[in-house]
C-alpha positions in Angstrom: 16.8 -2.5 19.8 16.9 -1.1 16.7 14.7 -3.4 13.9 17.4 -5.3 11.5 15.0 -7.0 9.2 11.5 -5.3 9.3 10.9 -2.2 7.6 7.9 0.3 6.4 5.8 -3.0 6.0 6.9 -6.2 7.1 10.3 -7.7 6.0 10.9 -7.6 2.3 14.0 -8.4 -0.4 15.2 -9.9 -3.2 14.7 -13.6 -3.0 18.0 -15.7 -3.0 19.9 -12.6 -1.8 18.4 -10.6 1.2 15.1 -13.1 1.4 15.8 -16.7 1.7 13.5 -19.6 2.4 15.6 -20.3 5.3 15.2 -17.0 6.9 11.2 -17.2 6.1 11.2 -20.1 8.1 12.7 -18.9 10.9 10.6 -15.8 10.7 7.6 -18.3 10.7 8.6 -19.9 14.0 9.2 -16.6 15.6 6.3 -15.2 14.9 3.9 -18.5 15.9 6.0 -18.2 19.4 5.5 -14.3 19.6 1.5 -14.8 19.0 0.9 -17.4 21.5 1.1 -20.7 18.9 -2.4 -20.1 17.5 -3.6 -20.0 14.2 -2.0 -18.3 11.4 -3.6 -17.3 8.4 -1.5 -16.9 5.2 -2.1 -15.7 1.8 0.5 -14.8 -1.1 0.3 -12.7 -4.1 1.5 -14.3 -7.8 5.3 -14.3 -7.5 6.8 -17.1 -8.6 8.6 -17.5 -5.3 5.2 -17.5 -3.5 4.8 -20.8 -3.1 8.1 -21.9 -1.9 8.3 -19.1 0.9 4.4 -19.8 1.7 5.6 -23.5 2.5 8.7 -22.3 4.1 6.7 -19.9 6.6 4.4 -22.8 7.1 7.1 -25.1 8.4 8.2 -22.6 10.6 4.7 -22.1 12.1 4.2 -25.8 12.4 7.6 -26.4 13.9 6.7 -24.1 16.7 3.1 -26.0 17.6 1.1 -23.5 15.8 -1.3 -24.4 13.3 -0.6 -22.5 9.6 -4.0 -22.1 7.4 -2.9 -21.6 4.0 -5.4 -19.9 1.6 -2.9 -19.5 -1.7 -3.1 -16.3 -3.6 -5.3 -13.7 -2.1 -5.3 -9.8 -1.9 -3.5 -8.3 1.4 -7.0 -6.5 2.7 -8.6 -10.4 2.3 -5.8 -11.2 4.7 -6.5 -8.7 7.1 -10.1 -9.5 7.2 -10.0 -13.1 7.4 -6.7 -13.3 9.8 -6.9 -15.7 12.8 -4.7 -15.3 15.6 -2.2 -13.7 13.2 -2.7 -13.0 9.4 0.3 -13.1 7.2 0.9 -12.3 3.2 3.6 -13.4 1.5 3.9 -10.4 -1.0 6.7 -7.6 -2.0 3.5 -5.4 -2.7 4.6 -2.8 -5.5 7.9 -4.4 -5.8 9.3 -6.0 -9.0 8.8 -9.5 -9.6 12.3 -10.6 -8.3 11.4 -9.5 -4.7 9.3 -11.0 -2.0 8.5 -10.1 1.4 6.1 -11.3 4.4 3.5 -8.8 6.0 1.7 -9.1 9.2 -1.5 -8.3 10.8 -2.5 -8.9 14.5 -5.4 -10.7 16.0 -7.6 -7.5 15.4 -6.2 -6.9 11.8 -3.9 -4.3 12.5 -0.5 -4.0 11.0 2.3 -4.7 13.8 3.8 -2.0 16.0 7.5 -1.2 16.0 7.8 -3.0 19.5 6.0 -5.9 18.3 8.3 -6.4 15.2 11.5 -5.9 17.5 10.1 -8.9 19.9 9.9 -10.9 16.8 13.3 -10.4 15.9 14.3 -11.0 18.8 12.9 -14.8 18.5 14.5 -15.5 15.2 16.9 -17.7 16.7 14.5 -19.5 19.4 14.4 -23.4 19.4 10.9 -24.9 19.1 9.5 -28.6 19.6 7.3 -29.2 16.8 4.0 -30.7 17.3 1.9 -27.9 15.0 0.2 -28.6 11.6 -0.6 -27.1 8.2 -4.0 -26.6 6.7 -5.3 -25.5 3.6 -8.7 -23.3 2.9 -10.1 -23.1 -0.9 -12.9 -20.2 -0.3 -11.1 -17.5 1.3 -11.3 -15.6 -2.1 -15.2 -15.8 -2.3 -15.7 -15.0 1.7 -13.7 -11.8 1.1 -15.6 -11.1 -2.2 -19.1 -11.4 -0.4 -17.8 -9.2 2.3 -16.6 -6.5 0.1 -19.6 -6.3 -2.2 -22.1 -6.4 0.9 -20.7 -3.8 3.0 -19.3 -1.3 0.0 -21.1 -2.4 -3.1 -23.3 0.0 -5.2 -25.0 -0.3 -8.2 -22.6 0.6 -11.2 -25.0 -0.1 -14.1 -23.7 2.1 -17.2 -20.5 2.7 -16.0 -17.5 1.5 -18.4 -14.5 0.4 -16.6 -10.9 -0.1 -17.5 -9.0 -2.7 -14.8 -5.6 -3.1 -14.3 -4.7 -5.8 -12.1 -0.8 -5.9 -12.3 -0.9 -9.4 -13.0 -1.3 -9.8 -9.0 -3.6 -10.8 -6.1 -6.5 -9.1 -7.8 -6.7 -10.9 -11.4 -10.2 -12.3 -11.6 -11.4 -11.0 -8.7 -11.6 -7.5 -9.0 -12.9 -7.6 -12.5 -15.4 -10.0 -11.3 -16.6 -7.9 -8.4 -17.2 -5.0 -10.6 -19.0 -7.2 -13.1 -21.2 -8.4 -10.3 -22.3 -4.8 -9.4 -23.1 -4.1 -13.2 -20.3 -2.3 -14.8 -18.9 -3.1 -18.2 -15.3 -3.9 -17.5 -12.2 -4.2 -19.7 -9.3 -5.9 -17.8 -5.4 -5.8 -18.5 -2.7 -7.1 -16.2 -4.9 -9.8 -15.7 -2.9 -13.2 -16.4 -0.2 -13.6 -13.6 2.7 -16.1 -15.0 4.7 -15.5 -11.7 7.2 -13.1 -13.5 4.9 -10.2 -14.6 3.9 -8.9 -11.1 3.9 -5.1 -11.2 6.0 -5.4 -14.6 4.7 -2.6 -16.8 1.4 -2.5 -15.5 -0.6 -1.9 -12.2 -0.6 1.2 -9.6 3.4 1.6 -10.2 2.8 1.8 -14.0 -0.2 3.8 -15.4 0.9 4.0 -18.8 -0.8 1.0 -20.1 -4.3 1.7 -18.5 -4.0 5.3 -19.6 -3.7 4.2 -23.1 -6.3 1.8 -22.8 -8.9 4.5 -21.5 -8.1 7.0 -24.1 -8.7 4.4 -27.3 -12.0 2.8 -25.6 -13.8 5.7 -24.4 -14.1 4.5 -20.7 -15.8 6.2 -17.9 -12.4 5.7 -16.0 -9.6 3.4 -14.8 -9.0 1.5 -12.0 -5.2 0.4 -11.0 -4.1 -2.1 -8.4 -0.5 -3.1 -7.2 0.5 -6.8 -6.9 -1.0 -7.5 -3.5 -4.2 -4.9 -3.6 -3.7 -2.9 -1.0 -3.0 0.0 -3.3 -5.0 1.8 -5.8 -4.9 4.5 -8.3 -7.0 6.0 -11.2 -7.1 7.5 -14.7 -9.9 9.9 -15.6 -12.0 9.5 -18.7 -9.3 11.2 -20.7 -6.5 9.1 -19.8 -4.8 11.4 -17.3 -3.3 9.9 -13.8 -5.3 10.4 -10.7 -3.1 10.3 -7.5 -4.1 9.2 -4.1 -4.1 12.4 -2.8 -6.9 13.3 -5.4 -8.7 10.2 -4.6 -8.7 10.8 -0.9 -9.9 14.5 -1.6 -13.0 13.1 -3.5 -13.9 10.7 -1.1 -13.2 12.9 2.0 -15.9 15.3 0.7 -18.7 12.4 -0.6 -18.3 10.6 2.6 -18.4 13.7 4.9 -15.8 13.0 7.2 -14.8 15.5 9.9 -11.1 14.6 9.9 -8.5 12.6 8.0 -5.1 11.0 8.4 -2.2 11.6 5.9 1.5 11.2 5.3 4.2 14.2 5.1 3.9 13.4 1.4 0.6 14.4 0.6 0.3 17.7 -1.6 0.0 20.9 -0.1 -2.9 21.6 -2.2 -5.0 18.9 -0.6 -4.3 20.5 2.7 -5.7 23.8 1.5 -8.6 22.0 0.4 -9.4 20.1 3.4 -8.6 23.9 5.5 -11.4 25.7 3.1 -13.9 22.7 4.2 -13.1 22.8 7.8 -11.8 18.9 7.6 -9.2 18.4 10.2 -5.9 17.0 9.0 -3.6 14.6 11.0 0.0 14.0 9.5 2.0 10.7 9.8 5.3 9.8 8.7 4.9 7.5 5.2 3.6 4.3 5.7 0.1 3.2 5.6 0.6 1.5 9.0 1.5 5.1 10.4 -1.9 6.3 8.6 -3.8 3.5 10.3 -2.1 4.4 14.1 -3.4 7.9 13.6 -6.8 6.8 12.5 -7.2 4.6 15.7 -5.5 7.1 17.7 -7.8 10.2 16.6 -11.1 8.0 16.2 -11.1 8.8 12.5 -12.4 6.7 9.4 -10.7 7.9 6.3 -6.9 8.4 5.6 -4.3 7.2 3.0 -1.1 8.2 1.0 -0.8 9.8 -2.6 0.9 6.5 -3.6 -3.0 5.0 -3.1 -3.1 3.4 0.0 -6.4 4.5 0.7 -8.4 3.4 4.0 -11.7 3.4 5.1 -12.5 1.7 8.4 -16.3 2.0 8.5 -16.5 -2.1 7.8 -12.9 -2.8 7.3 -9.7 -3.1 9.2 -7.0 -1.8 7.1 -6.2 -0.2 3.2 -8.2 -2.0 0.7 -7.6 -1.4 -3.4 -11.1 -2.9 -4.6 -12.9 -1.0 -1.6 -11.4 2.5 -2.5 -12.2 1.6 -6.2 -15.8 1.3 -5.6 -15.9 4.3 -3.2 -14.5 6.4 -5.9 -17.0 5.0 -8.3 -20.0 6.2 -6.1 -18.5 9.1 -5.3 -18.0 10.3 -8.8 -21.2 9.0 -10.3 -23.0 11.6 -12.5 -20.1 13.6 -13.5 -16.9 13.0 -15.1 -13.6 11.7 -13.1 -11.8 15.0 -14.1 -14.8 17.0 -12.9 -14.5 15.3 -9.5 -10.8 15.6 -8.8 -10.8 19.3 -10.4 -11.9 20.1 -6.3 -8.4 19.9 -5.4 -5.7 22.3 -6.5 -2.4 20.0 -7.4 1.0 21.7 -6.5 3.7 20.3 -8.9 5.9 17.8 -7.3 9.6 16.4 -8.5 10.7 13.3 -6.7 14.3 11.9 -6.9 15.6 8.4 -5.6 19.1 8.4 -4.2 21.1 5.5 -4.0 22.2 4.7 -0.6 24.2 2.1 1.4 23.2 0.8 4.5 19.9 1.5 6.7 19.0 4.0 9.6 18.5 7.1 10.5 19.6 10.2 8.0 22.8 12.7 9.5 21.3 15.2 11.8 23.1 18.1 10.1 21.4 17.1 6.7 17.9 16.9 8.8 18.9 20.3 10.3 19.5 22.0 6.9 16.3 20.8 5.2 14.4 22.3 8.4 16.0 25.4 7.6 15.0 25.4 3.8 11.5 25.0 5.0 11.9 27.5 7.4 12.9 29.9 4.6 10.1 28.7 2.4 7.2 29.5 5.2 4.6 27.5 3.6 4.9 28.6 -0.2 6.8 25.6 -1.1 8.5 22.4 0.7 11.1 20.2 0.5 11.1 16.3 2.2 14.0 14.2 2.6 13.6 10.4 4.1 15.0 7.1 3.7 12.8 4.8 2.3 11.6 1.6 4.5 11.7 -0.4 1.5 14.5 0.2 -0.7 18.1 1.0 -0.4 17.3 4.6 -1.6 16.8 8.6 0.0 13.8 10.0 -1.3 13.9 13.9 -1.9 10.8 15.5 -2.5 10.0 19.2 -3.4 7.0 20.9 -4.0 6.1 24.3 -4.9 3.6 26.4 -7.3 5.1 26.1 -10.4 7.1 23.0 -11.9 10.2 25.0 -12.4 10.5 26.0 -8.9 10.1 22.4 -7.8 12.8 21.2 -10.2 15.4 23.6 -9.1 14.3 23.0 -5.5 14.9 19.1 -5.6 18.0 19.5 -7.7 19.5 21.7 -4.9 18.3 19.4 -2.1 19.6 16.6 -3.9 22.8 17.8 -4.6 22.9 18.2 -0.7 22.1 14.9 0.1 24.6 13.3 -2.1 27.4 15.4 -0.7 26.3 14.2 2.8 25.9 11.0 2.1 28.7 10.7 -0.6 
C-alpha cells in the first residue's frame, strides 16, 4: 500500500491547509496504537504553530491509552537520543515558518521504515477508549547537552566561531555548548519569535553568516537548520562549505573505511574516496536512507550534501551540533578552506520544477535520463527525482565546467517540463 501522508521524513505540510490539528491528533492516536500504547517522548521546534500541534498530538496519544511526555523546544537529535517507546518531533525541519510536520523515531532511536509508516496510516481512523495521560519534563535540553559535550566535546580554546541558529531549536543551546568548550562565539539567528525560523538564516541561507564571518575575522561559521539535524559551514573567508565537503574532511580525520552518501553527492567526493581507498555506499536522497545503509553495512559515517551529517559512534542519528564539533576538531590547526580543499568539487546546477500530485515519475522519462547518463560515461551526470517534502521535481546536472552543467540542466529540465506538462 502506497503511503498517502508520509514523505521523505515524516509528515509535513502548510499548517491549516495540508496539515491540521485534527489530523495531527489522529496521527498521535495512530502512532500510539502502533507502538503498543507505551510512552511517547515529544519535542518541537520554535514555530508558532508548534504548541497547538504538540497539544493535539498529545491528545491523540492519550486517547489511545498511552502517555505523552512533552519536552518543549528541543533539537531533533535530542529527541532521538532521549526517545522512550517512541520519539516524536513537531517540526518541518528546514521548511519556511508556515510549514510544520511530525517526525518519528522508534524505541531504538531509528527513523521509521516505509512499512511502519504504512501501518501507521492504516490506523488513522482507528478508535480508542482513552485512559492515557500527558506529562511534562523540563530538563531534556540539559540532559542532551551533557551527553554531547561528554561524548563529542573537545577543547576549542582560541577558536572564534560565528553560529547561525536559524531562529530554531538550537537557539541558545548551540552557542552555550561551544562557549563551554572554550570557543569565542558570536551568534545570529538566535532570537526565535515563532515566525522567523529558517527565514533568511540558517543552513538554508548562508548569506548572513558569510557576511558576518567576512566582516568579523572569524575562524569559521557554523549554521544549523530549524530543528538541528542539518549543519553547513562557511570558511574563514566566508565561502560556503557544503555537506559533501564536510563529510570528506570528517572521513579522512576519523579514519573510516567506508561512508554512506546519497545520489546527490558530488562526483569530486567519489573521486577522493576512491583515491584514499574508502568504500562508498550510495542511497536514495534522504537521511533516513543513509541511516539504513549505515546499519546494514556496519558503517559509522554518512551524510548528505544538504548538511545531514551522521556519526553513529555514540549517537543514533544525524546531529548538527555533533557535526559542528567534529568539524572544528578535524580542521584544528589549519584554515577551514585548506581542510576542505582536499576534495575536488564539480560544478552542480539544480532546478526545482513545480509539479502537481505525488508519486513516481513516468518510466519513459527515467529511461531517457538513464540513456543520457550512459552517454556521459562518468564525465558528467544528471539526476531527476521528485521531492519527498515539496511539490516539485528536482533536476541536478553535474559536469567538469559550470557551462557544461548549466547546458545539461537546461536540456533535461525542458524534457521534464514537456513530460509532466
